[in-house]
N, C-alpha and C positions, 0 to 999 in steps of 0.2 A: 657759868663759873664752872671749873671741873674741880674734883675733890677726891684724889686718891689716898690710899691707903691700902697696904698690902694688895689684897688682889680684889677689890671692890672700888668702883666708882660710883659716884653721887653727882647730880648734875641736873640744874633746870635747864630745860629747852624752851628756848623762846619762842612764842607762838604768836599769832596775829589777833586773837580772840580777845586779850586783854582782861579776860574775867580769869579764865581756868589757866592755873600754871601746871605745866609738865614736869613732874619729876622722874628721871631715870635713875634706876638702881641696877647696877650690872656687878655680878658676884659670881664667884664660884661655889657660894654657900647656898645651898638650895632648901634645905629642909627648915620648914617653919620660917621663912624668909618674911613671907606676907604678913602672919600674925605678928612678928616682931615689929617690922617696919609699921603698919597700922597703929599699935599700940602706940609706938613713940610718937605717932603724928597726934592721936587723941590727947596724949598728955601735954601735947604742946597747944591744944585746941584748934587744930587743923582738920578741916572735914575732907574726906576722900570720897571723892564725887565717882569716879571712874577709875578702874583698873585693869592692865592687860600684863598678863607672863607669859614668856616662853623661853625656850632653849635657843640659843645660837652657838654653833662651835662649843658645846660643852659649858657653856655659863649661861646664868640665869639671868634674863633680862626683866625688870618690873617697870611698867610704865603707868604712873599715878597721876592722875587728874586732881588737883588740891583748889580748895579755896578756904578761907579764913571760916570759922564757926558761924560767924554773921552773914556769909556769904561774899563777902570782901574779897578782892584778889590779895594775894600774898605778896606784899610790897618787897620791892629789891631788898631794904635793909634788914629784913626779917630772913632772906633766902639762907644765908651762909648759916645761920642758927638751925634752920629747919635739916639743912645738909649735913651739921655737925650731928645732930641728935641722931638722924636716921643712919648715918655711916656707924657711929657708936652701937647703935642696936643690932646691926648687921654682924660687925666686927667682933662684939661681945659675946656671940653666942659661939658654941662648939663647932669644929667642923662636921659636915655630912659624914654620913658613913664611906667606906672605902669600896670603889667599884673592884669587882673580882670576876677573874677571865673565867669564860664556860666552853665547853666545846658544844657541839651541834648535837651530840648523843644526849638521851634523856639522860637524867642525874638521878641518883638513888639515895636514899638518906645517908646512907655512909661514904658517900663521896667526900673527899677533901675538897676544898677550895683554895685556888693559890691567888694571893693578892697582886693587885697591878701595881708595879713601880711607880 
């Protein structure tokens, strides 16, 4: 199921294993994302077994393999609650710092930076 909100997508990806559930989080908010998501999962008593993180086209993509604290698979009726909590954790954080254009010449301490629009 797809759960979009502003610039973030949180979705479970179906897999054949049956035990581990794969949750993908895609967002333009990068700083502290893993910490916020893992804290939200912990509060829901979800165990994070494995995680992968990468940048794709300027967006952060987190792939998280999850089980319940007791090792049981996450049931379909609980997935929506997990998606909502993760989405809330990601979207409640302030946006990351803005990117700045720089030239190829070495910078000096007194150089001015220009924000990217």
